[in-house]
LOVEXDREN-113639 format. One line per 3 residues: their letters; for each residue x, y, z of C-alpha. Coordinates in Angstrom, 1 decimal, always signed. Example, Ala and Ser with C-alpha at 12.3 -4.5 7.8 and 13.67 -1.06 7.14 Angstrom:
% LOVEXDREN-113639
AS	+12.3/-4.5/+7.8; +13.7/-1.1/+7.1
% end
This chain:
% LOVEXDREN-113639
MPT	+273.2/+54.7/+125.6; +277.3/+54.3/+125.7; +279.8/+55.2/+127.8
GGD	+283.3/+56.0/+127.8; +286.3/+57.7/+129.8; +287.3/+61.0/+129.8
GDG	+290.6/+60.6/+128.1; +291.2/+58.3/+126.1; +287.5/+56.7/+126.2
TLS	+288.0/+53.7/+128.0; +285.6/+53.0/+130.6; +287.2/+52.2/+134.1
SAF	+286.5/+48.8/+135.2; +284.4/+49.9/+138.4; +281.6/+51.0/+136.0
TVT	+278.7/+48.6/+134.5; +275.6/+49.7/+132.8; +272.1/+47.7/+134.2
TSG	+268.6/+48.6/+133.4; +265.2/+48.0/+134.7; +261.9/+49.1/+133.4
GAA	+258.6/+50.1/+135.1; +258.3/+52.2/+139.2; +258.8/+48.5/+140.3
GST	+261.9/+48.0/+139.0; +261.4/+44.8/+137.1; +263.9/+43.6/+134.2
VKK	+263.6/+44.5/+130.8; +262.1/+42.5/+128.2; +264.7/+40.8/+126.3
HRC	+263.6/+42.0/+122.5; +263.8/+45.8/+123.5; +267.1/+45.5/+125.0
ALS	+271.3/+44.4/+124.5; +273.0/+44.9/+127.3; +276.5/+45.1/+127.5
RNR	+279.1/+45.9/+130.2; +279.6/+49.9/+128.7; +276.7/+50.1/+126.3
AEL	+272.6/+49.2/+126.9; +270.1/+49.8/+124.0; +266.4/+50.2/+124.2
SVP	+263.4/+50.6/+122.9; +261.3/+52.6/+124.9; +257.2/+52.4/+123.9
AGQ	+255.5/+55.8/+123.0; +254.1/+57.0/+126.4; +256.1/+54.7/+128.7
SEV	+260.0/+55.2/+130.8; +262.8/+53.2/+131.2; +265.7/+52.9/+133.8
VEL	+269.1/+52.9/+133.2; +271.7/+52.8/+136.3; +275.1/+52.9/+136.0
VYA	+276.7/+50.8/+139.2; +280.3/+52.4/+140.8; +282.1/+48.9/+142.2
PTQ	+285.9/+50.4/+142.9; +288.1/+47.8/+143.9; +290.8/+50.4/+144.4
IET	+291.0/+53.7/+146.0; +290.7/+55.8/+143.4; +289.1/+59.2/+142.0
TSA	+287.8/+58.5/+138.1; +285.3/+59.9/+135.9; +283.0/+59.1/+132.5
RLR	+280.4/+60.0/+130.2; +277.2/+58.6/+130.2; +275.6/+59.8/+126.5
VLL	+272.0/+59.3/+125.3; +271.6/+59.0/+121.8; +268.6/+58.5/+119.4
REN	+269.1/+56.3/+116.8; +267.2/+57.8/+114.1; +267.4/+61.6/+115.4
PFE	+271.2/+62.3/+115.1; +269.8/+66.0/+116.4; +269.4/+64.6/+119.9
EKE	+272.0/+63.8/+122.1; +272.3/+63.9/+125.9; +275.8/+64.0/+127.8
VHV	+276.1/+63.3/+131.4; +279.3/+63.3/+132.8; +280.0/+61.1/+136.0
LAH	+282.8/+61.3/+138.7; +283.4/+58.7/+141.3; +285.4/+58.6/+144.1
SFD	+286.3/+55.4/+146.1; +287.7/+55.1/+149.9; +288.3/+52.2/+152.2
SPI	+287.5/+54.6/+155.4; +284.7/+56.9/+157.0; +287.3/+59.2/+157.2
SFD	+289.1/+60.0/+153.8; +292.2/+62.5/+152.7; +292.3/+64.1/+149.5
GID	+295.1/+65.8/+147.8; +297.3/+62.9/+149.0; +298.8/+60.5/+146.6
PSS	+295.9/+57.0/+146.7; +299.1/+54.5/+146.6; +299.8/+55.9/+150.2
PDF	+296.5/+57.4/+151.3; +297.6/+57.7/+155.5; +301.4/+59.7/+154.4
YEV	+301.3/+63.0/+153.2; +305.3/+64.7/+152.4; +305.3/+67.6/+153.3
GDC	+308.9/+68.5/+151.7; +312.2/+70.7/+152.5; +311.7/+72.7/+155.6
WVG	+314.0/+75.0/+157.6; +315.4/+75.4/+161.0; +312.8/+77.3/+163.1
VDK	+310.8/+78.3/+160.4; +307.1/+77.2/+160.2; +306.8/+75.0/+157.0
SCT	+303.1/+74.8/+155.8; +300.9/+72.3/+153.1; +297.2/+71.7/+152.5
FTV	+295.0/+68.7/+152.1; +291.0/+68.0/+152.4; +289.8/+65.8/+154.8
RNN	+286.4/+64.6/+153.5; +283.4/+62.6/+155.6; +282.4/+60.0/+153.8
TAS	+279.4/+58.8/+156.0; +276.0/+60.1/+156.2; +276.1/+61.3/+159.8
LVR	+277.4/+65.0/+160.9; +281.0/+64.4/+162.6; +283.5/+66.2/+165.2
YEW	+287.0/+65.5/+164.2; +290.2/+66.9/+166.5; +293.3/+66.2/+165.5
QYP	+295.8/+64.6/+167.9; +299.8/+65.0/+167.5; +302.1/+63.3/+170.0
NDV	+304.7/+66.1/+169.8; +304.8/+70.1/+168.6; +306.5/+69.4/+165.7
VRM	+303.5/+69.7/+163.8; +299.9/+70.8/+164.5; +296.9/+71.1/+162.1
VPS	+294.6/+74.3/+161.5; +292.0/+73.8/+162.3; +292.4/+71.1/+164.9
TGH	+288.9/+71.0/+165.7; +285.6/+71.4/+163.7; +282.6/+69.9/+162.9
LSA	+281.7/+67.9/+159.2; +278.8/+66.8/+157.9; +277.8/+64.6/+155.8
GAT	+279.8/+64.3/+152.5; +281.4/+67.5/+153.8; +285.0/+68.8/+153.2
REI	+287.5/+70.8/+154.5; +290.6/+71.7/+153.7; +293.3/+71.3/+156.7
TAV	+296.8/+73.4/+156.8; +299.4/+71.3/+158.2; +302.3/+73.1/+160.0
VRT	+305.6/+71.1/+160.9; +308.5/+73.3/+162.8; +311.3/+71.7/+164.2
DLQ	+315.3/+73.7/+165.5; +316.8/+70.6/+164.8; +318.4/+69.5/+161.6
NLH	+317.0/+65.8/+160.7; +316.7/+64.5/+157.3; +313.9/+61.7/+155.9
QVA	+312.2/+62.5/+159.1; +308.9/+61.8/+160.2; +305.7/+63.2/+162.4
HCS	+302.7/+60.6/+163.3; +299.4/+62.4/+163.9; +296.2/+61.2/+164.1
VHV	+292.7/+62.8/+163.8; +289.6/+61.1/+166.1; +286.1/+61.3/+164.5
QSI	+283.1/+60.8/+166.0; +279.3/+61.3/+165.3; +277.4/+63.7/+167.2
QLL	+274.5/+65.8/+167.2; +273.6/+69.2/+167.8; +271.6/+70.2/+170.3
TGA	+268.5/+72.8/+170.2; +270.3/+75.8/+172.0; +272.8/+75.5/+169.2
LGG	+271.0/+77.2/+166.3; +271.3/+80.6/+166.7; +273.1/+80.4/+170.3
GLV	+276.3/+79.5/+168.8; +276.3/+82.7/+166.7; +274.7/+85.2/+168.7
HSS	+277.2/+86.5/+170.8; +276.8/+90.1/+173.2; +277.7/+93.1/+172.0
ISG	+279.4/+94.9/+175.0; +280.5/+92.3/+177.0; +280.5/+89.3/+175.4
GGT	+278.9/+87.1/+178.3; +276.1/+84.0/+177.5; +278.4/+82.4/+174.7
ASG	+277.8/+79.0/+174.5; +280.7/+76.2/+175.0; +281.1/+72.9/+173.3
GAG	+280.8/+69.6/+174.7; +278.2/+67.2/+175.7; +275.6/+69.6/+177.7
GGA	+272.5/+69.1/+179.4; +269.1/+70.8/+179.4; +268.6/+71.1/+175.3
APT	+266.9/+68.7/+173.4; +269.0/+67.1/+170.3; +268.2/+68.2/+167.0
TGA	+265.4/+66.6/+164.7; +264.9/+68.9/+161.5; +267.8/+71.0/+159.3
TNA	+270.5/+72.5/+161.3; +272.3/+75.7/+160.6; +275.2/+75.6/+157.8
AIT	+277.4/+77.9/+159.9; +276.8/+76.1/+163.0; +277.4/+72.5/+161.0
EWD	+280.7/+73.7/+159.2; +281.9/+75.3/+162.7; +285.9/+75.2/+163.2
NSM	+288.1/+76.3/+166.0; +289.6/+78.9/+163.8; +286.2/+81.1/+163.0
QTP	+286.4/+84.5/+164.4; +283.2/+86.5/+165.3; +283.7/+90.6/+165.6
KWV	+282.8/+91.7/+169.5; +282.5/+95.5/+170.3; +284.8/+96.2/+173.5
LRE	+286.0/+99.5/+175.6; +289.1/+100.7/+175.6; +291.2/+99.4/+178.3
DDI	+292.1/+103.1/+179.5; +288.4/+104.1/+179.9; +288.2/+100.4/+182.1
VTS	+290.4/+102.0/+184.7; +289.2/+105.4/+184.3; +285.6/+104.8/+184.8
ASA	+286.1/+102.5/+187.5; +288.4/+105.2/+189.3; +285.1/+107.6/+188.8
TGA	+283.1/+105.5/+190.6; +285.3/+104.6/+193.9; +286.0/+101.1/+193.0
HST	+288.2/+98.9/+191.8; +288.0/+96.0/+192.0; +286.9/+93.2/+188.9
AAT	+283.4/+93.0/+189.6; +282.7/+97.0/+189.4; +284.5/+97.2/+186.0
TAF	+282.9/+94.3/+184.7; +279.6/+95.6/+186.0; +280.4/+99.1/+184.4
LST	+281.5/+97.0/+180.9; +277.9/+95.2/+180.9; +275.9/+98.1/+181.1
AAS	+274.6/+98.7/+177.8; +273.4/+102.2/+178.4; +276.8/+103.2/+179.3
MVG	+278.1/+102.5/+175.8; +275.1/+104.5/+174.1; +276.6/+107.4/+171.7
RRN	+280.6/+106.7/+173.1; +283.4/+107.3/+170.8; +286.2/+105.4/+173.0
LKQ	+285.1/+101.9/+171.8; +287.5/+99.5/+169.8; +286.4/+96.4/+167.8
VME	+288.4/+92.8/+168.6; +287.7/+89.8/+167.1; +287.3/+86.3/+169.5
ALP	+287.0/+82.8/+169.1; +283.7/+81.4/+167.9; +282.5/+78.8/+170.6
EPP	+282.0/+75.3/+169.4; +278.0/+75.0/+169.4; +276.8/+72.4/+172.5
YVL	+276.1/+68.8/+170.9; +275.7/+65.2/+172.2; +277.5/+61.8/+170.8
VDA	+276.1/+59.0/+169.2; +277.2/+55.6/+168.5; +277.3/+55.9/+164.8
VTV	+280.5/+56.6/+163.8; +283.7/+56.2/+166.0; +287.3/+56.1/+163.9
TQP	+290.7/+57.4/+164.1; +292.4/+57.8/+161.2; +296.4/+58.0/+161.3
LTL	+298.2/+60.7/+159.5; +302.3/+60.6/+158.8; +304.4/+63.4/+157.5
GYS	+307.9/+63.5/+156.1; +309.8/+66.3/+156.1; +313.6/+67.2/+156.0
CSV	+315.0/+69.8/+157.9; +318.3/+71.5/+157.2; +320.2/+75.3/+156.9
PTY	+320.4/+75.6/+153.2; +323.9/+76.6/+152.0; +324.8/+77.6/+148.5
QCQ	+328.0/+78.9/+146.5; +328.1/+82.5/+144.6; +330.2/+82.1/+141.4
LVN	+331.6/+84.7/+138.1; +330.7/+83.1/+135.1; +332.9/+84.2/+132.0
AAT	+330.5/+83.8/+129.2; +333.1/+83.0/+126.5; +334.8/+80.5/+128.4
GAV	+332.7/+79.0/+131.0; +335.4/+80.0/+133.3; +334.4/+80.4/+136.7
TDL	+335.8/+82.6/+139.4; +335.0/+83.9/+143.1; +332.1/+86.6/+143.1
KAI	+333.2/+89.4/+145.0; +332.9/+92.6/+142.4; +332.0/+93.1/+139.0
SFE	+333.1/+96.2/+136.9; +331.7/+97.4/+132.9; +334.3/+99.3/+131.8
HTY	+334.9/+101.9/+128.8; +330.7/+101.0/+127.6; +328.7/+103.3/+125.3
LMQ	+325.4/+105.0/+125.9; +322.5/+102.8/+125.4; +324.5/+99.9/+125.2
KRV	+323.7/+96.9/+126.8; +326.7/+94.7/+128.4; +325.9/+91.4/+130.9
AIV	+327.6/+89.7/+133.0; +326.9/+86.2/+134.7; +326.3/+85.4/+138.1
RVT	+325.7/+81.7/+139.0; +324.1/+80.9/+142.2; +324.4/+76.9/+142.9
NIG	+322.5/+75.3/+146.2; +325.2/+73.0/+147.5; +322.8/+71.8/+150.3
SVG	+320.4/+69.1/+151.3; +317.3/+70.7/+151.1; +315.7/+74.1/+149.0
LPL	+317.5/+77.4/+148.8; +315.0/+79.9/+148.5; +316.3/+82.9/+146.4
TYC	+315.8/+86.5/+145.6; +317.7/+89.2/+144.4; +317.8/+92.9/+143.4
IAT	+319.5/+96.1/+142.7; +320.2/+98.7/+145.0; +321.3/+102.2/+144.0
SGE	+323.9/+104.4/+146.1; +322.2/+105.5/+149.5; +318.7/+103.1/+148.7
VEG	+319.9/+100.9/+152.0; +319.7/+102.4/+154.9; +321.2/+105.3/+154.0
AAT	+324.4/+103.6/+153.5; +327.0/+105.1/+151.8; +327.8/+105.0/+148.1
RVV	+330.0/+101.6/+148.0; +332.6/+101.6/+144.6; +335.2/+99.3/+143.9
SQQ	+338.5/+100.7/+144.3; +341.3/+100.6/+141.8; +343.0/+97.4/+144.2
DLA	+339.9/+95.7/+143.5; +339.5/+96.1/+139.6; +343.1/+95.1/+139.1
LPY	+342.5/+91.6/+141.2; +342.0/+88.4/+139.2; +338.1/+88.3/+140.1
TRR	+337.0/+91.3/+138.5; +334.5/+91.4/+136.1; +335.8/+92.9/+132.9
GDS	+334.4/+94.1/+130.2; +336.6/+93.2/+127.6; +337.3/+89.7/+128.8
SAT	+334.2/+88.7/+130.0; +331.1/+90.6/+129.9; +329.3/+90.1/+126.3
TTG	+327.7/+93.0/+124.4; +324.2/+92.5/+122.7; +321.7/+93.9/+121.1
MAS	+318.6/+92.7/+122.6; +316.2/+94.5/+124.4; +316.6/+94.8/+128.2
RAS	+313.1/+92.3/+129.9; +314.5/+92.4/+133.5; +312.1/+90.6/+135.5
IAA	+313.5/+91.6/+138.7; +313.9/+94.8/+139.0; +316.4/+97.7/+140.3
PAL	+314.7/+99.8/+142.8; +314.6/+103.3/+142.1; +315.2/+106.0/+144.7
ENG	+312.0/+108.2/+145.0; +311.5/+111.3/+147.5; +314.2/+110.1/+148.9
AEA	+312.7/+106.7/+150.1; +315.4/+104.4/+151.0; +313.0/+101.0/+150.9
LHE	+314.5/+98.3/+148.3; +311.6/+97.2/+146.1; +311.8/+93.4/+145.7
SLD	+308.6/+92.6/+144.4; +309.1/+90.7/+141.1; +308.3/+92.0/+137.1
YTA	+309.4/+95.4/+138.2; +312.3/+97.0/+136.7; +313.1/+100.9/+137.2
PTA	+312.5/+102.8/+133.7; +316.0/+104.6/+134.4; +318.2/+102.2/+135.9
DFS	+321.8/+101.6/+134.7; +321.8/+98.3/+136.2; +319.5/+95.4/+136.4
VVR	+319.3/+91.8/+136.9; +317.2/+89.0/+135.3; +317.0/+85.3/+135.3
SPT	+318.5/+82.9/+132.7; +315.9/+81.4/+130.7; +317.1/+78.2/+130.9
SCA	+317.5/+78.1/+135.3; +315.3/+76.6/+137.3; +312.5/+78.8/+137.9
ASA	+311.1/+77.6/+141.1; +311.8/+80.0/+143.7; +313.3/+77.6/+145.9
VPP	+316.5/+76.3/+143.9; +316.3/+72.5/+144.4; +319.1/+70.6/+146.4
GAQ	+322.5/+70.6/+143.5; +320.5/+72.8/+141.0; +321.8/+76.1/+140.0
VDL	+320.7/+79.5/+138.7; +322.1/+81.3/+136.4; +321.6/+85.2/+136.9
HVE	+322.3/+88.2/+134.1; +323.3/+91.3/+135.4; +323.2/+93.9/+132.4
FTP	+324.4/+97.4/+132.6; +322.5/+99.9/+129.9; +324.4/+103.2/+131.1
RSV	+321.9/+106.5/+130.3; +324.6/+108.8/+131.4; +328.3/+109.5/+131.1
GLI	+330.7/+108.9/+134.1; +331.3/+106.6/+136.7; +328.1/+104.6/+137.8
TAE	+328.1/+102.4/+140.9; +325.5/+100.1/+142.3; +324.9/+96.6/+144.4
LIL	+323.8/+93.8/+143.6; +322.0/+91.6/+146.7; +321.5/+88.7/+147.0
SMP	+319.1/+87.3/+149.5; +319.1/+84.1/+150.4; +316.9/+83.6/+153.6
HSD	+317.5/+80.8/+156.5; +320.8/+80.5/+155.5; +324.2/+81.9/+157.2
PAE	+325.1/+84.3/+155.3; +321.8/+85.4/+154.7; +323.2/+88.2/+152.2
VRV	+325.5/+89.0/+149.4; +326.4/+92.2/+148.5; +328.1/+92.2/+145.4
PLQ	+329.7/+95.8/+144.3; +328.8/+97.1/+140.7; +330.9/+99.7/+139.1
GVA	+330.2/+100.5/+134.9; +332.2/+104.0/+133.1; +329.8/+105.1/+130.3
ECP	+330.8/+106.8/+127.5; +329.4/+109.2/+124.3; +330.1/+107.5/+121.2
LVH	+329.5/+110.6/+118.9; +332.0/+112.8/+117.2; +331.8/+116.5/+118.3
FNV	+333.5/+118.8/+115.8; +334.5/+122.7/+116.8; +334.3/+124.9/+114.2
PPT	+335.8/+128.5/+114.7; +333.5/+131.0/+113.8; +333.8/+132.4/+110.1
TYP	+334.3/+136.1/+109.3; +333.4/+135.7/+105.8; +330.5/+137.9/+105.0
DTR	+327.2/+136.1/+104.9; +325.9/+138.2/+101.6; +329.3/+136.9/+99.8
SVA	+328.2/+133.3/+100.8; +324.5/+133.7/+100.0; +325.4/+134.9/+96.6
TNG	+327.8/+132.1/+96.3; +325.8/+129.6/+97.2; +322.4/+130.5/+96.5
SVA	+319.5/+132.2/+98.6; +319.0/+132.6/+102.3; +316.0/+130.0/+101.5
NRA	+318.2/+127.1/+100.4; +320.6/+127.1/+103.4; +319.4/+125.7/+106.5
HDT	+319.1/+128.1/+109.6; +322.1/+125.1/+111.5; +324.1/+125.2/+108.7
VVV	+327.8/+125.7/+109.4; +329.8/+128.2/+107.2; +334.0/+126.6/+107.1
EFL	+336.2/+129.6/+106.1; +339.3/+128.6/+104.5; +342.0/+131.5/+105.1
PAG	+343.4/+132.5/+101.8; +347.1/+131.8/+101.1; +349.2/+131.9/+97.6
STR	+350.7/+129.8/+95.1; +352.8/+127.5/+97.3; +350.4/+127.2/+100.2
RPS	+347.4/+125.0/+100.8; +344.4/+126.4/+102.0; +342.8/+124.5/+105.3
SSS	+340.8/+124.8/+108.5; +341.8/+122.9/+111.3; +339.3/+121.6/+114.2
P	+340.6/+120.6/+117.2
% end
């Protein structure tokens, strides 16, 4: 009966294998057992049984796993395997999803001024009793959802920590703690905490150490033992305008009269002026017991600042960068793809959220078409198709798309992995750029603005770079492209030569296609060469 680790086969030093036999747990005789730290070889007589114990004695806070295999030496076809998962802790309440080397510190990361930053972790009840937890924090920088709740023995609860501050602070910490006490639910909590009046909502049970009800001794409703203050329950109420009308009709304007009207179930039968609202589920009644009382501290680390950035235009041939003001593609053939590179660099101290899209004329709040003037095109920062735009034959695989104007809609399609099928302009993220939605400090993202014209003429659009929580929060770059047709057209004058003569010369009518163009050469003398001109 060998044991092994999950990865390289090395068993954790916290696991040991012991054996005992019989119902009383007496030691197995030596001639029937060969024992080592991670292996036990047993000889089980017919009709008897042996007990093998896997002891977990951790020396540090960890989460580890092992495999327990049972093999028959003379029968290789019989094999059983048991996967063992073990958690170690040094407190009745532990936090999962946090670095075990610092179990009381959680790094939230980058935050933005005046914006909620959320992160999640798990609270585990390592005791053998039902407990009530309540989060406490000295300031309003951090809050927990849910902040109060019940946890049964061995249960876990996902907690969302929300950090929000209006000050720019780098490498700051926020202190909080969770206070845990053992409780015992009262008999009235069984069903009483979940039953709400569908009319007036009266008679709901309130939390706290109440009197008049005996503690429960048997199994408790799971919905009650796992209660928290984020739970809600539906409730039917009368609309506000009907409350006033009904009270006025009865000649009573007091609050008591209105309440009495709402509490009458018969008045609600057959009425259509009801609406369903959600109300908080009240905490079931409980009493405190002395099994567990502990306060577990937790420190949250964060950095809050306003993200800053820099937008530049990159020359694909030379690598030179210039200020980003406008992009122009000149003399582009139909269905040819040309690319301009836009680089966004995070020059701040926190992450830079970045979204981007292409807006065609009239898509942004009915704005007029923005066309790059000839003066702008002549400036040094203007993107020229012959100097800094590259040509490629690869198919476009845009991941952020140019929004399509459909049925006069003016809303921008900002969803990812969307490309309008007839878009002349598109924008994609470079495969070598950072794939995260927020650009890390000091990192940069290269965006490929692609121009693939599908019609001849002057085409205009806008590249919109959105950086929320920054100043400015949006950058609009005018786009302009000139599309040309690469085909050569021949203007052949109509012939006056009889078809019968041409058929007789060139063969039957069946041998000549219907779209055959006849080029007629005018007769000329011996000193003049016959010719046919085509403008």
